[in-house]
TORTI-45885 format. One record per residue (C-alpha): residue number from 1; x, y, z. Coordinates in nm, 4 decimals, always signed. Example, Ala and Ser with C-alpha at 12.3 -4.5 7.8 and 13.67 -1.06 7.14 Angstrom:
1  +1.2300  -0.4500  +0.7800 .
2  +1.3670  -0.1060  +0.7140 .
//
This chain:
1  +2.6764  +7.9981  +1.4449 .
2  +2.7660  +7.7804  +1.1461 .
3  +2.9918  +7.5020  +1.0264 .
4  +3.0918  +7.5254  +0.6622 .
5  +3.2486  +7.2757  +0.4244 .
6  +3.3674  +7.2762  +0.0647 .
7  +3.2844  +7.0106  -0.1914 .
8  +3.5933  +7.0877  -0.4041 .
9  +3.4226  +7.0292  -0.7346 .
10  +3.5980  +7.1185  -1.0572 .
11  +3.2783  +7.0907  -1.2605 .
12  +3.0257  +7.2889  -1.0554 .
13  +3.0615  +7.6610  -1.1155 .
14  +2.9825  +7.9236  -0.8559 .
15  +2.6389  +8.0758  -0.8749 .
16  +2.6551  +8.4247  -1.0219 .
17  +2.2798  +8.4844  -1.0009 .
18  +2.0771  +8.3994  -0.6930 .
19  +1.7047  +8.3938  -0.6310 .
20  +1.5424  +8.4153  -0.2913 .
21  +1.4507  +8.0830  -0.1366 .
22  +1.1164  +8.0148  +0.0299 .
23  +1.2249  +8.0676  +0.3925 .
24  +1.4852  +8.1962  +0.6354 .
25  +1.7262  +7.9323  +0.7564 .
26  +1.6573  +7.7851  +1.1000 .
27  +1.8752  +7.5945  +1.3472 .
28  +1.9777  +7.2613  +1.1967 .
29  +1.9151  +7.3589  +0.8333 .
30  +2.1840  +7.2682  +0.5802 .
31  +2.2284  +7.5319  +0.3116 .
32  +2.4037  +7.5570  -0.0226 .
33  +2.6380  +7.8551  -0.0328 .
34  +2.6831  +7.8879  -0.4058 .
35  +2.7682  +8.2550  -0.4451 .
36  +3.1444  +8.2227  -0.3958 .
37  +3.4128  +8.0073  -0.5537 .
38  +3.2866  +7.6908  -0.3712 .
39  +3.0614  +7.5113  -0.4082 .
40  +3.0180  +7.5183  -0.0329 .
41  +2.7578  +7.3950  +0.2111 .
42  +2.6964  +7.4897  +0.5716 .
43  +2.5041  +7.3885  +0.8811 .
44  +2.3252  +7.6775  +1.0491 .
45  +2.3463  +7.6593  +1.4302 .
46  +2.1973  +7.9929  +1.5337 .
47  +1.9225  +8.0028  +1.7931 .
48  +1.6950  +8.2295  +1.5849 .
49  +1.6025  +8.2262  +1.2151 .
50  +1.8900  +8.3666  +1.0054 .
51  +1.7378  +8.7020  +0.9066 .
52  +2.0922  +8.8343  +0.8488 .
53  +2.1312  +8.5840  +0.5604 .
54  +1.8037  +8.6746  +0.3992 .
55  +1.6727  +8.3999  +0.1713 .
56  +1.9781  +8.3686  -0.0553 .
57  +2.0751  +8.0132  +0.0445 .
58  +1.9060  +7.6964  -0.0772 .
59  +1.8141  +7.4773  +0.2193 .
60  +1.8515  +7.1191  +0.1003 .
61  +1.8710  +6.9164  +0.4218 .
62  +1.8052  +6.9271  +0.7948 .
63  +2.0061  +6.7823  +1.0845 .
64  +1.7428  +6.5710  +1.2558 .
65  +1.9134  +6.3975  +1.5462 .
66  +2.0643  +6.5284  +1.8681 .
67  +2.3870  +6.3277  +1.8308 .
68  +2.4675  +6.4995  +1.4995 .
69  +2.3925  +6.8421  +1.6478 .
70  +2.6297  +6.7649  +1.9371 .
71  +2.9071  +6.6849  +1.6863 .
72  +2.8490  +7.0166  +1.5082 .
73  +2.8551  +7.2038  +1.8406 .
74  +3.1895  +7.0382  +1.9228 .
75  +3.3303  +7.1533  +1.5883 .
76  +3.2188  +7.5111  +1.6616 .
77  +3.3933  +7.5012  +2.0023 .
78  +3.7168  +7.3443  +1.8681 .
79  +4.0368  +7.5516  +1.8869 .
80  +4.0426  +7.7803  +1.5857 .
81  +4.2132  +8.0808  +1.4342 .
82  +4.1400  +8.3642  +1.1949 .
83  +4.4270  +8.3733  +0.9446 .
84  +4.2759  +8.6742  +0.7654 .
85  +4.2364  +8.8756  +1.0861 .
86  +3.9485  +8.9781  +1.3133 .
87  +3.5903  +8.9569  +1.1851 .
88  +3.6781  +8.7024  +0.9161 .
89  +3.6080  +8.3334  +0.8808 .
90  +3.7522  +8.1107  +1.1548 .
91  +3.9229  +7.7810  +1.0724 .
92  +3.9642  +7.4929  +1.3146 .
93  +4.3299  +7.4324  +1.3905 .
94  +4.3303  +7.0534  +1.3592 .
95  +4.1399  +6.8667  +1.0918 .
96  +3.9025  +6.6256  +1.2684 .
97  +3.8918  +6.2548  +1.1914 .
98  +3.5388  +6.1563  +1.0961 .
99  +3.3789  +5.8168  +1.0596 .
100  +3.0506  +5.7865  +0.8725 .
101  +2.8112  +5.5050  +0.9518 .
102  +2.5110  +5.4053  +0.7462 .
103  +2.2149  +5.2653  +0.9294 .
104  +2.0611  +4.9393  +0.8091 .
105  +1.7651  +5.1193  +0.6494 .
106  +1.9889  +5.3182  +0.4123 .
107  +2.2007  +5.0239  +0.2917 .
//
């Protein structure tokens, strides 16, 4: 139900105090997961609003096109494992190769 990434910053500290955001996350929202050692971000792919998360994550972007959502769905279905055992975070087995393209309007 989500794809998470890490920014690997050495200058951004984890968030030790959180405040509720204005809304529950919805499918396609991109959230900041700042409570742990991150900083991390994640794409929420659930079909219903993320009531189980509450409002603890800052939503700072939205996936707006179907092609990007299809890529995220492929990542979720990729072969994965749970090195820390059942009911823990899953990691894809092979790091994907990604190519980013900027459209003419953003250059």
